[in-house]
SEBA-474422 format. One record per residue (C-alpha): residue number from 1; y, x, z; chain; residue in three letters. Coordinates in Angstrom, 2 decimals. Layout:
// residues N
SITE   num        c2        c1        c3   cadena   residuo
SITE   NUM         Y         X         Z        A       ALA
...
//
This chain:
// residues 445
SITE   num        c2        c1        c3   cadena   residuo
SITE     1      0.00      0.00      0.00        A       MET
SITE     2      3.52      1.16     -0.73        A       SER
SITE     3      5.08      2.60      2.45        A       PRO
SITE     4      8.07      0.27      2.18        A       LEU
SITE     5      6.83     -2.66      0.15        A       ARG
SITE     6      7.44     -6.01      1.92        A       PRO
SITE     7      4.37     -7.39      3.68        A       THR
SITE     8      3.71    -10.19      6.11        A       SER
SITE     9      3.53     -7.64      8.90        A       MET
SITE    10      6.62     -6.31     10.68        A       PRO
SITE    11      7.86     -2.83      9.91        A       MET
SITE    12      6.81     -0.16     12.39        A       LEU
SITE    13      9.40      2.55     12.93        A       LEU
SITE    14      7.91      5.93     13.69        A       VAL
SITE    15      9.24      7.18     17.02        A       ALA
SITE    16     10.48     10.55     15.82        A       THR
SITE    17     13.69     11.86     17.34        A       VAL
SITE    18     16.32     14.17     15.86        A       ILE
SITE    19     18.03     16.09     18.63        A       THR
SITE    20     21.70     15.06     18.96        A       ALA
SITE    21     24.69     16.38     20.88        A       THR
SITE    22     24.89     14.89     24.40        A       PRO
SITE    23     27.40     12.14     25.00        A       THR
SITE    24     30.48     13.21     26.90        A       VAL
SITE    25     34.03     12.02     27.39        A       GLY
SITE    26     35.35      8.53     27.96        A       LEU
SITE    27     37.24      7.21     24.89        A       PHE
SITE    28     36.88     10.54     23.12        A       ALA
SITE    29     34.24      9.07     20.85        A       GLN
SITE    30     32.85      7.25     23.87        A       GLU
SITE    31     29.06      7.20     23.60        A       GLY
SITE    32     29.07      9.07     20.30        A       SER
SITE    33     26.60     11.89     19.70        A       PRO
SITE    34     29.53     13.79     18.20        A       GLY
SITE    35     31.21     14.18     21.58        A       GLY
SITE    36     34.91     14.94     22.09        A       PRO
SITE    37     37.00     17.38     20.11        A       VAL
SITE    38     37.88     20.30     22.44        A       PRO
SITE    39     41.39     19.90     23.82        A       GLN
SITE    40     42.25     23.49     22.89        A       SER
SITE    41     41.56     22.78     19.21        A       LEU
SITE    42     43.61     19.58     19.25        A       LEU
SITE    43     46.55     21.49     20.73        A       SER
SITE    44     46.20     24.24     18.15        A       ALA
SITE    45     46.14     21.71     15.28        A       ARG
SITE    46     49.30     20.03     16.55        A       ARG
SITE    47     51.01     23.40     16.97        A       ALA
SITE    48     50.24     24.34     13.36        A       ARG
SITE    49     51.65     21.03     12.15        A       LEU
SITE    50     54.82     21.47     14.26        A       VAL
SITE    51     55.27     24.93     12.74        A       GLU
SITE    52     55.09     23.47      9.23        A       SER
SITE    53     57.63     20.72      9.99        A       LEU
SITE    54     60.65     23.02     10.08        A       GLY
SITE    55     62.21     21.03     12.90        A       GLY
SITE    56     61.69     17.63     11.28        A       ARG
SITE    57     60.52     14.61     13.25        A       LEU
SITE    58     56.94     13.57     12.44        A       ALA
SITE    59     55.28     10.22     13.11        A       LEU
SITE    60     51.49      9.90     12.76        A       ILE
SITE    61     50.15      6.35     13.06        A       GLY
SITE    62     46.75      5.12     14.22        A       ALA
SITE    63     44.76      2.41     12.49        A       ASP
SITE    64     44.40     -1.19     13.65        A       HIS
SITE    65     41.33     -3.16     14.57        A       LEU
SITE    66     39.98     -5.16     11.67        A       LYS
SITE    67     40.17     -8.93     11.80        A       ASP
SITE    68     36.55    -10.09     12.00        A       ILE
SITE    69     37.56    -13.50     10.68        A       GLU
SITE    70     39.15    -12.28      7.45        A       SER
SITE    71     38.32     -8.63      6.74        A       GLU
SITE    72     34.54     -8.79      6.99        A       TYR
SITE    73     33.81     -5.51      8.75        A       PRO
SITE    74     30.20     -4.63      8.01        A       GLN
SITE    75     29.74     -1.53     10.13        A       ASP
SITE    76     32.20     -1.76     12.99        A       SER
SITE    77     35.66     -3.23     13.28        A       ASP
SITE    78     37.37      0.13     13.72        A       PHE
SITE    79     37.40      3.64     12.34        A       ARG
SITE    80     40.34      5.74     13.39        A       GLN
SITE    81     42.80      7.08     10.83        A       ASN
SITE    82     41.63     10.58      9.93        A       ALA
SITE    83     44.99     12.29     10.55        A       ASP
SITE    84     45.46     10.60     13.93        A       PHE
SITE    85     41.94     11.53     15.05        A       PHE
SITE    86     42.37     15.09     13.77        A       TYR
SITE    87     45.46     15.58     15.95        A       LEU
SITE    88     44.55     13.54     19.05        A       THR
SITE    89     40.76     13.18     19.21        A       GLY
SITE    90     41.30      9.53     20.20        A       LEU
SITE    91     39.77      6.37     18.79        A       GLU
SITE    92     42.38      4.08     20.33        A       GLU
SITE    93     43.90      1.67     17.76        A       PRO
SITE    94     47.56      0.82     17.26        A       GLU
SITE    95     49.10      4.02     18.59        A       GLY
SITE    96     51.60      6.62     17.40        A       TRP
SITE    97     51.81     10.38     17.73        A       LEU
SITE    98     55.36     11.75     17.51        A       VAL
SITE    99     56.02     15.47     17.02        A       LEU
SITE   100     59.37     17.17     17.61        A       ASN
SITE   101     60.20     14.08     19.65        A       ALA
SITE   102     63.80     14.65     20.61        A       GLY
SITE   103     63.44     18.43     20.53        A       GLY
SITE   104     61.51     21.26     18.83        A       PRO
SITE   105     57.83     21.23     19.79        A       GLY
SITE   106     58.01     18.11     21.97        A       ALA
SITE   107     54.98     15.84     21.57        A       VAL
SITE   108     54.76     12.19     22.65        A       VAL
SITE   109     51.74      9.91     22.36        A       LEU
SITE   110     52.15      6.12     22.39        A       TYR
SITE   111     49.23      3.85     23.23        A       LEU
SITE   112     48.90      0.12     23.67        A       MET
SITE   113     48.85     -0.92     27.35        A       PRO
SITE   114     45.61     -2.25     28.73        A       ARG
SITE   115     44.95     -6.01     28.51        A       ASP
SITE   116     41.95     -6.88     30.71        A       PRO
SITE   117     41.70    -10.44     29.36        A       ALA
SITE   118     41.56     -9.25     25.74        A       ASN
SITE   119     39.17     -6.44     26.66        A       GLU
SITE   120     36.51     -9.10     27.22        A       THR
SITE   121     36.44     -9.27     23.42        A       TRP
SITE   122     37.33     -5.74     22.39        A       THR
SITE   123     35.87     -3.62     25.18        A       GLY
SITE   124     37.83     -1.49     27.59        A       ARG
SITE   125     40.87      0.24     26.12        A       ARG
SITE   126     42.22      3.61     27.18        A       LEU
SITE   127     45.89      2.77     27.57        A       GLY
SITE   128     48.65      5.22     28.54        A       PRO
SITE   129     47.91      7.36     31.56        A       GLY
SITE   130     46.34     10.57     32.82        A       PRO
SITE   131     42.99      9.98     31.11        A       GLU
SITE   132     44.66      9.97     27.70        A       ALA
SITE   133     46.43     13.22     28.61        A       SER
SITE   134     43.19     14.83     29.77        A       ARG
SITE   135     41.40     14.02     26.51        A       ILE
SITE   136     44.18     14.78     24.05        A       SER
SITE   137     46.02     17.57     25.89        A       GLY
SITE   138     49.29     15.65     25.44        A       ILE
SITE   139     51.20     15.43     28.71        A       GLU
SITE   140     53.74     12.81     27.65        A       ASP
SITE   141     51.81      9.57     27.04        A       VAL
SITE   142     53.86      6.38     26.93        A       ARG
SITE   143     53.31      2.68     26.46        A       SER
SITE   144     53.87      1.23     23.01        A       MET
SITE   145     56.43     -1.07     24.64        A       SER
SITE   146     58.83      1.93     24.58        A       ARG
SITE   147     58.22      2.95     20.98        A       PHE
SITE   148     60.97      0.99     19.21        A       ASP
SITE   149     63.71      2.05     21.61        A       GLU
SITE   150     62.63      5.69     21.66        A       ASP
SITE   151     62.36      5.85     17.88        A       LEU
SITE   152     65.84      4.44     17.37        A       ALA
SITE   153     67.25      7.13     19.67        A       GLY
SITE   154     65.45      9.95     17.89        A       TRP
SITE   155     66.57      8.76     14.48        A       LEU
SITE   156     70.18      9.05     15.64        A       GLU
SITE   157     69.54     12.74     16.33        A       LEU
SITE   158     67.24     13.59     13.43        A       GLU
SITE   159     67.46     12.05      9.95        A       ALA
SITE   160     64.65     14.13      8.42        A       ASN
SITE   161     61.34     12.39      9.10        A       VAL
SITE   162     57.78     13.09      8.03        A       VAL
SITE   163     55.59     10.00      8.19        A       LEU
SITE   164     51.88      9.16      8.08        A       SER
SITE   165     51.51      5.41      8.48        A       LEU
SITE   166     47.80      5.48      9.27        A       GLY
SITE   167     47.62      1.78      8.51        A       ASP
SITE   168     49.97     -0.12      6.19        A       GLU
SITE   169     50.56     -2.65      8.97        A       ARG
SITE   170     52.46      0.12     10.78        A       ASN
SITE   171     55.18     -0.11      8.14        A       ARG
SITE   172     56.71     -3.09      9.91        A       SER
SITE   173     56.98     -1.05     13.13        A       ALA
SITE   174     59.20      1.58     11.51        A       VAL
SITE   175     60.98     -0.39      8.77        A       ARG
SITE   176     63.87     -1.78     10.85        A       ALA
SITE   177     64.84      1.43     12.74        A       PRO
SITE   178     64.52      3.47      9.54        A       PHE
SITE   179     66.77      1.06      7.65        A       GLU
SITE   180     69.38      1.06     10.41        A       ARG
SITE   181     69.44      4.86     10.44        A       ALA
SITE   182     69.40      5.13      6.64        A       GLY
SITE   183     66.26      7.26      6.79        A       VAL
SITE   184     63.88      7.76      3.88        A       VAL
SITE   185     60.71      9.35      5.20        A       ALA
SITE   186     58.75     12.09      3.50        A       GLU
SITE   187     54.99     11.67      3.31        A       ALA
SITE   188     53.09     13.78      5.84        A       ALA
SITE   189     50.00     13.92      3.61        A       ALA
SITE   190     50.66     17.31      1.94        A       PRO
SITE   191     51.30     19.05      5.28        A       LEU
SITE   192     48.24     17.50      6.92        A       LEU
SITE   193     46.08     18.18      3.89        A       ALA
SITE   194     46.92     21.86      4.09        A       ARG
SITE   195     45.78     21.94      7.71        A       LEU
SITE   196     42.66     19.81      7.25        A       ARG
SITE   197     41.40     21.86      4.31        A       MET
SITE   198     40.71     24.84      6.61        A       ILE
SITE   199     37.92     23.76      8.94        A       LYS
SITE   200     37.76     25.03     12.54        A       ASP
SITE   201     34.57     25.60     14.52        A       GLU
SITE   202     34.29     22.03     15.80        A       ASP
SITE   203     34.70     20.63     12.30        A       GLU
SITE   204     32.01     22.96     10.97        A       ILE
SITE   205     29.72     21.86     13.82        A       ARG
SITE   206     30.20     18.19     12.97        A       ARG
SITE   207     29.78     18.78      9.25        A       LEU
SITE   208     26.69     20.87      9.89        A       GLY
SITE   209     25.05     18.09     11.86        A       ARG
SITE   210     25.97     15.50      9.22        A       ALA
SITE   211     24.36     17.76      6.62        A       ILE
SITE   212     21.17     18.23      8.67        A       GLU
SITE   213     20.75     14.47      9.04        A       ILE
SITE   214     21.44     13.88      5.35        A       THR
SITE   215     18.95     16.52      4.24        A       MET
SITE   216     16.19     14.89      6.27        A       GLU
SITE   217     17.12     11.49      4.85        A       ALA
SITE   218     16.79     12.92      1.34        A       GLN
SITE   219     13.32     14.21      2.17        A       ARG
SITE   220     12.30     10.81      3.50        A       GLU
SITE   221     13.57      9.18      0.30        A       ALA
SITE   222     11.21     11.43     -1.67        A       TRP
SITE   223      8.31     10.64      0.65        A       ARG
SITE   224      8.64      6.86      0.33        A       VAL
SITE   225      9.39      6.82     -3.40        A       ALA
SITE   226      6.67      5.50     -5.66        A       GLU
SITE   227      6.41      3.03     -8.51        A       SER
SITE   228      7.08     -0.52     -7.35        A       GLY
SITE   229      9.29      0.29     -4.39        A       VAL
SITE   230     12.73     -1.31     -4.51        A       PHE
SITE   231     15.83      0.89     -4.36        A       GLU
SITE   232     17.00     -0.98     -1.27        A       TYR
SITE   233     13.77     -0.15      0.52        A       GLU
SITE   234     14.43      3.54     -0.06        A       ILE
SITE   235     18.01      2.98      1.08        A       GLU
SITE   236     16.69      1.41      4.30        A       ALA
SITE   237     14.57      4.48      5.02        A       ALA
SITE   238     17.53      6.76      4.36        A       ILE
SITE   239     19.88      4.89      6.65        A       GLU
SITE   240     17.28      4.61      9.41        A       TYR
SITE   241     17.11      8.42      9.42        A       VAL
SITE   242     20.91      8.48      9.56        A       PHE
SITE   243     21.06      6.28     12.65        A       ARG
SITE   244     18.13      7.97     14.37        A       ALA
SITE   245     19.89     11.31     13.93        A       GLY
SITE   246     23.14     10.17     15.54        A       GLY
SITE   247     25.14      9.24     12.43        A       ALA
SITE   248     27.25      6.21     13.27        A       GLU
SITE   249     28.22      5.36      9.71        A       ARG
SITE   250     27.49      6.18      6.12        A       VAL
SITE   251     30.19      8.42      4.71        A       GLY
SITE   252     30.19      6.22      1.59        A       PHE
SITE   253     27.91      3.50      0.19        A       PRO
SITE   254     24.49      5.05     -0.42        A       SER
SITE   255     23.62      5.56     -4.09        A       ILE
SITE   256     19.90      5.02     -4.65        A       VAL
SITE   257     19.57      4.81     -8.42        A       ALA
SITE   258     16.40      4.64    -10.50        A       SER
SITE   259     15.80      4.65    -14.24        A       GLY
SITE   260     18.83      3.30    -16.13        A       PRO
SITE   261     20.90      3.18    -12.96        A       ASN
SITE   262     20.88      6.99    -12.73        A       THR
SITE   263     23.49      7.08    -15.50        A       THR
SITE   264     26.03      4.98    -13.53        A       THR
SITE   265     27.96      7.46    -11.40        A       LEU
SITE   266     28.85      5.22     -8.47        A       HIS
SITE   267     26.00      2.74     -8.67        A       TYR
SITE   268     25.38      1.29     -5.20        A       ASP
SITE   269     23.82     -2.17     -5.65        A       LYS
SITE   270     20.38     -0.64     -5.04        A       ASN
SITE   271     18.45     -3.72     -6.21        A       ARG
SITE   272     16.11     -2.47     -8.92        A       ARG
SITE   273     12.37     -2.05     -8.53        A       ARG
SITE   274     11.29      1.46     -9.49        A       THR
SITE   275      8.82      2.13    -12.28        A       ARG
SITE   276      6.47      4.92    -13.29        A       THR
SITE   277      8.37      7.48    -15.34        A       GLY
SITE   278     11.70      6.81    -13.64        A       ASP
SITE   279     13.88      9.44    -12.15        A       LEU
SITE   280     15.37      8.60     -8.75        A       LEU
SITE   281     18.92      9.84     -8.13        A       LEU
SITE   282     19.92      9.71     -4.45        A       VAL
SITE   283     23.55     10.51     -3.59        A       ASP
SITE   284     24.09     10.03      0.15        A       ILE
SITE   285     26.08     11.24      3.12        A       GLY
SITE   286     25.71     10.62      6.84        A       ALA
SITE   287     28.90     10.57      8.89        A       GLU
SITE   288     28.62     12.41     12.20        A       PHE
SITE   289     31.57     12.55     14.57        A       GLY
SITE   290     34.02     11.52     11.81        A       TYR
SITE   291     32.78     14.14      9.32        A       TYR
SITE   292     30.64     13.27      6.34        A       THR
SITE   293     28.04     15.07      4.30        A       ALA
SITE   294     27.57     14.47      0.57        A       ASP
SITE   295     24.29     15.63     -0.99        A       ILE
SITE   296     22.61     14.51     -4.20        A       THR
SITE   297     19.09     15.16     -5.43        A       ARG
SITE   298     17.14     13.82     -8.38        A       THR
SITE   299     13.38     13.38     -8.12        A       ALA
SITE   300     10.57     11.75    -10.16        A       PRO
SITE   301      9.42      8.39     -8.82        A       VAL
SITE   302      5.83      9.20     -9.83        A       SER
SITE   303      5.92     12.47     -7.87        A       GLY
SITE   304      5.84     14.72    -10.93        A       THR
SITE   305      8.59     15.54    -13.43        A       PHE
SITE   306      7.75     15.04    -17.10        A       THR
SITE   307      8.20     18.11    -19.29        A       ALA
SITE   308     11.53     16.80    -20.62        A       ARG
SITE   309     12.79     15.75    -17.21        A       GLN
SITE   310     11.98     19.21    -15.85        A       ARG
SITE   311     13.75     21.01    -18.71        A       GLU
SITE   312     16.91     18.98    -18.22        A       LEU
SITE   313     16.66     19.29    -14.44        A       TYR
SITE   314     16.42     23.08    -14.63        A       GLU
SITE   315     19.42     23.15    -16.99        A       LEU
SITE   316     21.50     21.21    -14.44        A       VAL
SITE   317     20.21     23.44    -11.64        A       LEU
SITE   318     21.34     26.52    -13.57        A       GLY
SITE   319     24.77     24.98    -14.06        A       ALA
SITE   320     25.01     24.31    -10.35        A       GLN
SITE   321     24.06     27.88     -9.52        A       GLU
SITE   322     26.75     29.12    -11.92        A       ALA
SITE   323     29.32     26.87    -10.28        A       GLY
SITE   324     28.34     27.95     -6.78        A       ILE
SITE   325     28.54     31.63     -7.79        A       ALA
SITE   326     32.20     31.06     -8.75        A       ALA
SITE   327     33.12     29.87     -5.23        A       VAL
SITE   328     34.96     32.70     -3.49        A       ARG
SITE   329     38.43     33.27     -2.01        A       PRO
SITE   330     41.14     33.14     -4.65        A       GLY
SITE   331     39.11     31.09     -7.12        A       SER
SITE   332     39.45     27.30     -7.42        A       ASN
SITE   333     37.60     24.14     -8.40        A       ILE
SITE   334     38.74     24.42    -12.01        A       GLY
SITE   335     37.27     27.91    -12.35        A       VAL
SITE   336     33.96     26.80    -10.81        A       ALA
SITE   337     33.84     23.78    -13.13        A       HIS
SITE   338     34.29     25.95    -16.20        A       GLN
SITE   339     31.51     28.28    -15.03        A       ALA
SITE   340     29.12     25.31    -14.91        A       ALA
SITE   341     30.25     24.08    -18.33        A       VAL
SITE   342     29.71     27.53    -19.87        A       ARG
SITE   343     26.16     27.59    -18.55        A       HIS
SITE   344     25.44     24.24    -20.19        A       LEU
SITE   345     27.00     25.34    -23.48        A       GLU
SITE   346     24.99     28.57    -23.58        A       ARG
SITE   347     21.64     27.15    -22.49        A       ASN
SITE   348     21.39     23.60    -23.84        A       SER
SITE   349     19.53     24.51    -27.03        A       GLY
SITE   350     18.50     21.25    -28.66        A       ASP
SITE   351     17.87     19.41    -25.37        A       LEU
SITE   352     20.76     17.03    -26.10        A       CYS
SITE   353     20.36     16.96    -29.88        A       GLY
SITE   354     23.04     18.52    -32.05        A       GLN
SITE   355     25.56     18.56    -29.18        A       ARG
SITE   356     25.74     20.74    -26.10        A       SER
SITE   357     24.57     18.99    -22.96        A       CYS
SITE   358     28.04     19.73    -21.59        A       SER
SITE   359     29.18     16.65    -23.55        A       ALA
SITE   360     27.11     14.57    -21.12        A       TYR
SITE   361     28.58     16.21    -18.02        A       PHE
SITE   362     31.28     13.56    -17.57        A       ILE
SITE   363     32.81     14.26    -14.16        A       HIS
SITE   364     34.35     17.09    -12.21        A       SER
SITE   365     32.06     19.68    -10.65        A       LEU
SITE   366     33.56     19.51     -7.18        A       SER
SITE   367     35.64     17.74     -4.59        A       HIS
SITE   368     36.77     18.64     -1.08        A       TRP
SITE   369     34.69     17.39      1.83        A       LEU
SITE   370     35.50     16.68      5.47        A       GLY
SITE   371     36.66     13.59      7.31        A       MET
SITE   372     36.58     11.72      3.99        A       ASP
SITE   373     33.97     12.12      1.30        A       VAL
SITE   374     36.71     12.86     -1.24        A       HIS
SITE   375     38.77     14.76      1.25        A       ASP
SITE   376     42.40     15.78      1.10        A       VAL
SITE   377     43.61     18.68     -1.03        A       GLY
SITE   378     44.63     19.56     -4.57        A       GLY
SITE   379     42.03     20.31     -7.22        A       VAL
SITE   380     43.63     23.65     -8.16        A       LEU
SITE   381     44.27     24.83     -4.59        A       THR
SITE   382     42.99     28.43     -4.34        A       PRO
SITE   383     39.88     28.78     -2.22        A       PHE
SITE   384     40.32     30.20      1.27        A       GLU
SITE   385     37.76     30.89      3.99        A       PRO
SITE   386     37.05     27.72      5.96        A       GLY
SITE   387     37.38     25.32      3.02        A       MET
SITE   388     34.43     23.02      2.31        A       VAL
SITE   389     33.61     21.46     -1.05        A       LEU
SITE   390     30.73     20.00     -3.02        A       THR
SITE   391     29.25     21.48     -6.19        A       VAL
SITE   392     27.59     18.77     -8.30        A       GLU
SITE   393     26.95     19.12    -12.02        A       PRO
SITE   394     25.16     16.32    -13.84        A       GLY
SITE   395     23.86     15.21    -17.21        A       ILE
SITE   396     23.73     11.51    -18.11        A       TYR
SITE   397     21.84     10.20    -21.15        A       LEU
SITE   398     22.10      6.39    -21.15        A       PRO
SITE   399     19.99      5.97    -24.30        A       ASP
SITE   400     17.10      7.58    -22.44        A       GLU
SITE   401     17.87      5.86    -19.11        A       GLU
SITE   402     18.01      9.37    -17.67        A       LEU
SITE   403     20.59     10.82    -15.32        A       GLY
SITE   404     20.31     14.03    -13.30        A       ILE
SITE   405     22.74     15.25    -10.65        A       ARG
SITE   406     22.30     17.99     -8.05        A       ILE
SITE   407     24.91     18.28     -5.30        A       GLU
SITE   408     25.28     20.64     -2.37        A       ASP
SITE   409     27.89     21.37      0.28        A       VAL
SITE   410     29.51     24.80      0.09        A       VAL
SITE   411     31.66     26.62      2.66        A       LEU
SITE   412     34.12     29.26      1.43        A       VAL
SITE   413     33.69     32.46      3.46        A       THR
SITE   414     35.42     35.85      3.61        A       GLU
SITE   415     32.55     37.33      1.61        A       ALA
SITE   416     32.31     34.47     -0.90        A       GLY
SITE   417     30.47     31.32      0.06        A       HIS
SITE   418     27.66     29.78      2.09        A       GLU
SITE   419     25.63     26.78      0.89        A       VAL
SITE   420     25.50     24.63      4.03        A       LEU
SITE   421     22.80     22.39      2.55        A       SER
SITE   422     20.62     25.25      1.30        A       ALA
SITE   423     17.67     24.15      3.45        A       ALA
SITE   424     17.08     21.12      1.21        A       LEU
SITE   425     14.78     21.89     -1.72        A       ALA
SITE   426     16.30     22.13     -5.19        A       ARG
SITE   427     13.40     23.76     -7.01        A       ASP
SITE   428     11.43     21.05     -8.86        A       PRO
SITE   429      8.08     22.32     -7.57        A       ASP
SITE   430      9.33     22.18     -3.98        A       GLU
SITE   431     10.65     18.63     -4.48        A       ILE
SITE   432      7.30     17.52     -5.87        A       GLU
SITE   433      5.56     19.06     -2.85        A       ALA
SITE   434      7.66     17.03     -0.41        A       VAL
SITE   435      7.03     13.89     -2.44        A       MET
SITE   436      3.34     14.36     -1.79        A       GLY
SITE   437      3.87     14.15      1.99        A       GLU
SITE   438      3.40     10.89      3.90        A       PRO
SITE   439      6.55      9.23      5.26        A       PRO
SITE   440      7.59     10.56      8.65        A       ARG
SITE   441     10.15      8.01      9.70        A       TRP
SITE   442      9.21      4.62      8.30        A       VAL
SITE   443      5.82      3.14      7.49        A       ARG
SITE   444      4.13     -0.22      7.26        A       SER
SITE   445      1.16     -1.30      9.31        A       ARG
//
């Protein structure tokens, strides 16, 4: 029987445990395996942003809770704005972080006051007070009831403002005082992007764990794949591994594409039943502690690549290796992309007919990775140590219902690069070997 095919019997989940980081810290990802961001790192991040402001006032807004009646949250009703979390480590909604607040280097954090009656519905809130200071390292924590008055006073002293709304609903909170002061704010995104592109040790830890979980989920997808299994069944196995490993969310909708669906880049309906001869393209990322992985592998549903599938797969693998080799300080995504294209042009032969297979490589080789799957940063930004990106060439032949993509996560280092997802098989023989293993996480009884 297929390991995931529906039966009249309930599914039995194998009690295997991935070790996760212990839970620590109230409201600093309360209960999350990711744990809190060290206060020293939060302070250092804020100091770097203050340095880049040149004396300007900066406002960084938090997100709001989703409305469960109208916004249909499917995972949870709140994920903190990435910039606000990066600088405060807090998951509290509806707050503001203000830098250079009334003077160079001054930092003020505004949080909503506690409302015990409402907390029956939302859970306990942090509120302004010493606990918020202890977690964030910000001594001056005030109630949101003071925000409007304080902001009006600061705008009288400082007309140059850098703004990150966090949530578009925050626009109403700053519109009136900005209009009265005649202030046009500059977007904070470029300054924050520059900071977020260079990952510190806690960010690398979180990314590393997200990658470990995602690699194991890829292996389980290979183990459960066989003709007749639905894509959504494979997706269920993947996302069970995510949750069991401490990932609280998917970094993006899981792409589990078989046969003709492998040629649709962002296919995520995951409804088709697999067939013998199909390739299975799985593009997934677990989010751990607000940082997401992004890894793609392509495998044969039957457990063995056909001769043509293997030839095309090895061509894509060679292009990926060429792209990865181009990742080093001073290079950039454009240079790496061209290295992959050159490999395809030189090695395609007649695999794609009269044209080079590079004509069927229809997307960019890379994107930045971090708190968002397509993380902040410019495509032509020169590589520096601490930057993290994906490398993902692909070939898509719709007429043959055949798409192949291979994607790994790469860290730029002083010496060149490190493939953070190197432990996941890319060699076709090694993939086939894992596909021959029984499922480890999910099985039927």
